[in-house]
C-alpha positions in Angstrom: 15.1 56.3 47.1 12.3 58.8 46.7 13.2 62.4 46.1 11.1 65.4 47.0 10.1 65.6 43.4 8.4 62.2 43.8 10.9 60.5 41.5 12.1 57.1 42.7 15.6 55.9 42.0 16.9 52.4 42.6 20.1 51.8 44.5 22.5 49.1 43.5 23.6 46.2 45.7 26.9 46.0 44.0 28.0 49.4 45.3 27.2 48.2 48.8 29.4 45.2 48.2 32.2 47.4 46.8 32.2 49.4 50.0 32.2 46.3 52.1 35.1 44.9 50.1 37.3 47.8 51.1 37.7 46.4 54.6 39.6 43.4 53.2 43.2 43.5 51.9 43.0 40.3 49.8 39.7 40.8 47.9 39.4 39.0 44.5 37.4 41.3 42.2 34.7 40.0 39.9 32.2 42.8 40.6 33.2 45.9 38.7 33.1 46.2 34.9 36.3 48.2 34.5 39.2 47.0 32.3 42.6 46.7 34.1 44.6 47.2 30.9 46.2 50.5 30.1 44.9 52.6 27.2 46.9 52.6 23.9 50.4 54.1 24.3 49.6 57.1 22.2 46.8 58.1 24.7 49.2 58.0 27.6 51.8 60.1 25.7 49.1 62.6 24.6 47.9 63.0 28.2 51.4 63.7 29.5 52.0 66.5 27.0 48.5 67.9 26.9 49.0 70.4 29.7 52.2 71.7 28.2 50.4 72.3 24.9 47.6 74.2 26.7 44.9 71.7 25.8 42.9 72.7 28.8 40.3 75.2 27.4 36.7 74.4 26.6 36.0 72.8 23.2 32.7 73.5 21.4 29.8 71.5 23.0 29.6 69.1 20.1 33.2 68.1 20.8 36.6 68.6 19.2 36.0 68.7 15.5 39.1 66.5 14.8 37.9 63.9 17.2 34.5 63.8 15.7 36.1 63.2 12.3 38.2 60.5 13.8 35.2 58.7 15.2 33.5 59.0 11.8 36.6 57.3 10.2 36.3 54.6 12.9 32.8 53.7 11.6 34.1 53.4 8.1 36.9 51.2 9.3 34.9 48.9 11.5 31.4 48.9 9.9 32.0 50.1 6.3 29.4 53.0 6.8 29.7 56.7 6.3 28.7 58.8 9.2 28.8 62.6 8.9 31.0 64.0 11.7 28.4 66.7 12.2 26.0 64.0 13.5 28.4 63.1 16.3 28.2 64.6 19.8 31.1 63.9 22.2 30.0 63.5 25.8 31.7 63.1 29.2 31.1 59.4 29.4 28.1 57.4 28.1 25.9 57.9 31.2 25.2 61.5 30.3 24.6 60.4 26.7 21.8 58.1 27.8 20.2 60.9 29.8 20.4 63.2 26.7 18.9 60.6 24.6 16.0 60.1 27.0 15.5 63.9 27.3 15.3 64.2 23.5 13.0 61.3 23.0 10.7 60.9 26.0 8.7 62.9 28.5 6.3 62.4 31.4 4.4 59.1 31.0 6.2 58.0 27.8 7.3 54.4 27.8 10.9 53.3 27.2 11.3 49.6 26.5 14.3 47.7 27.7 15.4 44.1 28.1 15.1 42.5 31.5 17.9 41.9 32.5 19.8 45.0 31.4 22.1 47.7 32.6 20.6 49.0 35.9 21.1 52.8 35.3 18.6 52.8 32.3 15.6 52.8 34.6 17.0 55.6 36.7 17.6 57.7 33.6 14.0 57.1 32.6 12.9 58.4 36.0 14.9 61.6 35.6 12.7 62.6 32.6 9.5 61.3 34.3 9.2 58.5 31.7 8.3 54.9 32.5 10.9 52.1 32.1 9.1 49.1 30.6 10.9 45.9 31.3 10.5 43.3 28.6 11.5 39.8 29.8 14.5 38.5 27.9 15.8 35.6 29.8 17.4 32.3 28.8 14.3 31.2 27.0 14.8 34.0 24.5 18.6 33.8 24.3 18.6 37.0 26.3 17.5 38.9 23.2 14.4 40.9 22.4 12.5 40.3 19.2 9.6 41.9 17.3 7.1 39.8 19.2 8.2 41.3 22.4 7.6 44.8 21.1 4.1 43.9 19.9 3.0 43.2 23.5 3.5 46.8 24.8 3.0 50.3 23.4 6.3 52.1 23.4 7.7 55.5 22.5 11.3 54.4 22.8 13.2 51.1 22.5 16.6 50.9 24.1 18.8 47.9 23.2 22.3 47.0 24.4 24.6 44.8 22.3 26.7 43.1 23.5 24.6 43.4 26.6 25.5 44.0 30.2 25.1 41.6 32.1 25.0 38.6 29.7 27.5 39.5 27.0 24.9 38.4 24.4 25.1 40.1 20.9 22.2 41.1 18.6 23.1 39.7 15.2 22.7 41.9 12.2 19.5 40.5 10.9 17.7 40.9 14.2 19.1 44.4 14.7 17.9 45.4 11.2 14.4 43.9 11.8 14.0 45.8 15.1 15.2 49.0 13.6 12.7 48.7 10.7 9.9 47.8 13.1 10.6 50.9 15.1 10.8 53.1 12.0 7.5 51.9 10.7 5.7 52.5 14.0 7.4 55.8 15.0 9.2 54.2 17.9 12.5 55.9 18.7 15.5 53.5 18.7 18.5 53.8 21.0 21.4 51.4 20.6 24.0 51.1 23.4 27.1 49.8 21.7 29.6 50.5 24.5 31.2 47.0 24.3 31.7 47.0 20.6 35.3 46.0 19.9 35.1 43.4 22.6 33.3 40.9 20.5 35.2 37.6 20.1 33.9 35.1 17.7 31.7 36.8 15.2 31.3 40.1 13.3 29.5 42.9 15.2 27.0 45.2 13.6 26.0 48.7 14.5 22.5 50.1 14.4 23.9 52.9 12.3 24.2 50.4 9.4 20.4 49.9 9.3 18.9 53.2 10.4 19.8 56.9 10.2 17.0 57.6 12.7 18.6 55.6 15.5 20.6 57.1 18.3 23.8 55.2 18.7 25.9 55.5 21.9 29.4 54.3 22.4 32.5 55.4 24.3 36.1 55.0 25.3 35.8 53.3 28.7 35.7 49.6 27.8 37.4 48.6 24.5 39.7 51.6 24.6 40.6 51.0 28.3 40.0 54.7 29.2 37.2 54.6 31.9 38.5 57.4 34.1 39.0 59.8 31.1 35.1 60.1 31.0 34.6 60.2 27.3 31.8 58.9 25.1 29.9 59.8 21.9 26.5 59.8 20.3 25.5 59.5 16.7 22.2 61.4 16.2 19.6 61.8 13.5 20.2 65.1 11.8 17.0 66.8 13.3 18.2 66.0 16.8 21.8 67.4 16.5 20.9 71.0 17.5 18.6 70.1 20.4 21.3 67.7 21.7 23.9 70.4 21.4 21.7 72.8 23.4 21.3 70.1 26.2 25.1 69.6 26.2 25.7 73.3 26.5 23.5 73.4 29.6 24.5 70.1 31.2 28.3 70.0 30.9 29.5 72.8 28.4 32.0 70.3 26.8 33.6 67.0 27.4 37.0 67.0 29.1 39.4 68.6 26.7 42.5 66.7 27.7 40.6 63.5 27.3 39.4 64.5 23.8 42.9 65.3 22.6 44.2 62.0 24.0 41.4 60.1 22.4 42.7 61.1 19.0 45.4 58.5 19.7 43.0 55.8 20.9 42.3 54.2 17.5 45.5 52.1 17.5 44.0 49.0 16.0 47.0 46.8 16.5 47.0 47.5 20.2 43.2 47.2 20.4 43.4 43.8 18.8 45.6 42.7 21.6 43.1 44.1 24.1 40.4 42.0 22.5 42.5 38.9 22.5 43.4 39.3 26.2 39.7 39.5 27.1 38.8 36.6 24.9 41.4 34.4 26.7 40.0 35.5 30.0 36.5 34.7 28.9 37.4 31.3 27.7 39.3 30.5 30.9 36.7 31.8 33.3 33.8 30.2 31.4 35.6 26.9 31.5 36.1 27.2 35.3 32.7 28.6 36.3 30.5 26.3 34.2 31.6 23.6 36.7 30.3 25.7 39.6 27.1 27.2 38.0 24.7 26.8 35.2 25.7 29.2 32.5 23.2 29.3 29.6 24.8 32.1 27.6 28.4 31.9 26.6 29.1 35.6 26.1 29.6 36.8 22.5 31.3 40.0 23.8 31.8 42.5 26.7 33.5 41.0 29.8 30.8 39.4 31.9 29.5 35.9 32.7 25.9 35.5 33.8 25.8 32.6 36.3 22.7 30.8 37.6 22.9 30.0 41.3 19.8 28.0 41.6 21.6 24.9 42.8 22.8 26.8 45.8 20.4 29.7 46.5 17.4 31.6 45.1 18.6 34.7 46.9 21.7 36.1 45.0 22.0 39.1 47.2 22.4 37.1 50.4 24.7 34.6 48.5 26.9 37.4 47.3 27.2 38.8 50.8 28.1 35.4 52.2 30.7 34.9 49.5 32.3 38.2 50.2 32.3 37.8 54.0 33.6 34.2 54.0 35.9 34.1 51.0 36.7 37.8 50.3 35.5 37.3 46.7 33.4 40.1 45.3 30.6 39.4 42.8 27.6 41.3 41.6 24.1 40.0 42.5 21.8 39.7 39.5 18.9 41.6 41.0 20.7 44.8 40.2 19.9 44.1 36.5 16.1 43.6 36.7 13.5 41.2 38.0 13.2 38.4 35.4 14.9 35.4 37.1 17.6 37.8 38.3 17.3 36.7 42.0 19.2 33.5 41.3 22.0 34.9 39.1 25.4 36.4 39.8 27.4 38.5 37.3 31.2 37.8 37.1 33.4 40.3 35.4 36.6 39.0 33.9 38.4 42.4 34.0 41.4 41.1 36.0 44.2 38.8 35.0 43.8 35.0 34.9 46.2 34.8 37.9 43.9 37.0 39.9 40.8 35.0 38.8 42.5 31.7 39.6 42.7 32.5 43.3 39.0 33.6 43.2 37.9 30.4 41.7 39.9 28.4 44.2 38.2 30.2 47.0 34.8 29.6 45.4 35.4 25.9 45.1 36.2 25.7 48.8 33.1 27.8 49.6 30.8 25.5 47.7 32.8 22.4 48.9 33.6 21.3 45.4 36.7 19.3 44.6 38.4 19.0 41.2 
């Protein structure tokens, strides 16, 4: 889509499939990355009493002070690092946080490096600030991770990583994350780390870029691990010199994040409940991986998030056409890989395990019939 400004934005095939799926009453959903679990009980109770307490006025643009302190405590709890609450900006979801980061770090003609495949909105946020999205191939041959050698091949002003990544669920281990952060620091490359799926990491310890760099912008939020997608709440950890510029952008873009959501989020850090959330998604991952590896080639067993990245080469090199056929003939909705880039994405589908195993069982049964595969 080209706007009058000349900026070009890419549409997403998955949203077309979501609309088409609405015509069926029995759709099995693997397409949308939205957890089906409720938020922690304290969040639900806080929301119900928030209006009575008058928690409906604006907060300051940086966010509720008490919530920023609570997020800071979360970093001490999960990563053992001290983060000054004054370096935290609360945002209405993480999408606006990405846009703020790009506006702070890049301008017309600047190059923002990102993995291919990666979350599809990144390139559109780059277009909004007239920057160039530079796609760095990071396929199965590289374990779906970027390394320093990839950065040496292109001049960049910004590097944007996602760990665990969408769509593969692959995690950047601490040593690699530290090396990339140091490389960026030495060469004056701004470093943005999308950590939205932290908490949903299943078999290993997760590391944050904030452990290795005070110059990095770290972005996280409440929509995935905390099961609060509709409350539209995220946060940024910023270098000290970018706090005031980010606050000014926030004042102009959205005034403040939703106040009811901010007060409710104070109750989100219920680690016993969140451990059960993580265990639920781990069981779903293990079950769906075991089922789908018989249907597709899967060369990355996800470390985290809630996606499986499945190679469809044995059936089709056109994942868009294949996903449309699957929806039409089986009423199973999946996401075509081409939404996530161009590096071997045309023969991949992304499956989200965000519904119950019982729900997914029916979907797998239909897929087996579609591909004419018997147990």
